[in-house]
C-alpha angles and dihedrals in degrees: 000000000000092000091051091049093049092047090049091050089049092051086050093049090049089052089053093052094047089049087059088071093059100051121109120238089252094053091047092054092049094059125082118275112275121243121246121256136004129314129200149133136257125242121193124182090358092301133101111262096205092244128128117201129193124193133197111210112247096035119123112228102215133207085254091055090052092048090053089048089050092052091046090052095045087235127159129221109282098023113143115253136195122178117181115192121184137194145134126264110210120194118192089199143015104283148178099235117205109220117200113183117171135168144039125128144257088244100070099292104144123173121196128190121201127193109194104330092323125102104227100174139014125183140172139048105049093350132083116293093208122050112179121166147115126272118197104219128173124233112279141069127308127190108227131194125191114194125191118193139165146088090260103030093191116195126318141199132168134180140168115196130168113231136193124233089278092053097253120143115258107223117219099014099100139038130183111202143146123235124242090243089058091051089051095048094044091053095043090088112069115262135185103207144003124223120198118201107197128359127290 
């Protein structure tokens, strides 16, 4: 039942993200300010662990971070994990967005990044552990989902940064945030703790 409830919530969260693309500028301005980063919940052994996580892109999730998460979840070594984190990528202009996706493990730790409904990067296990490249994206809003799975999650890092022709970051062109509706829905199922990866 826990798994069904969480999957239903994730579908609702994805619907919230998709709806962001359809809002007018006026309706967006009228809503509360989004929160920085991604938000999600932790699933261990196919059951919700009662843990909310937030992630600030560019932060490296270390083995120590994973061990603290494991302790908070009461999980054992080798338990299956799934962490789904959601947000919205907003681009103020057509951009070449540099993707940096690093981590996973050789012991089943696979990390997948989705932009919209499309998987754009998958790393870990028998795949590359470092995916760095540029994605051409048009101005607008894109629902994103970052999914970490495995027995051994390994380390993890993800960033999406617009760059100019010389490869230099373009400040102020992009933001990755989660909507307050996502925040409310994520917290609507009881939880025991919250873990923040990176600073807000």
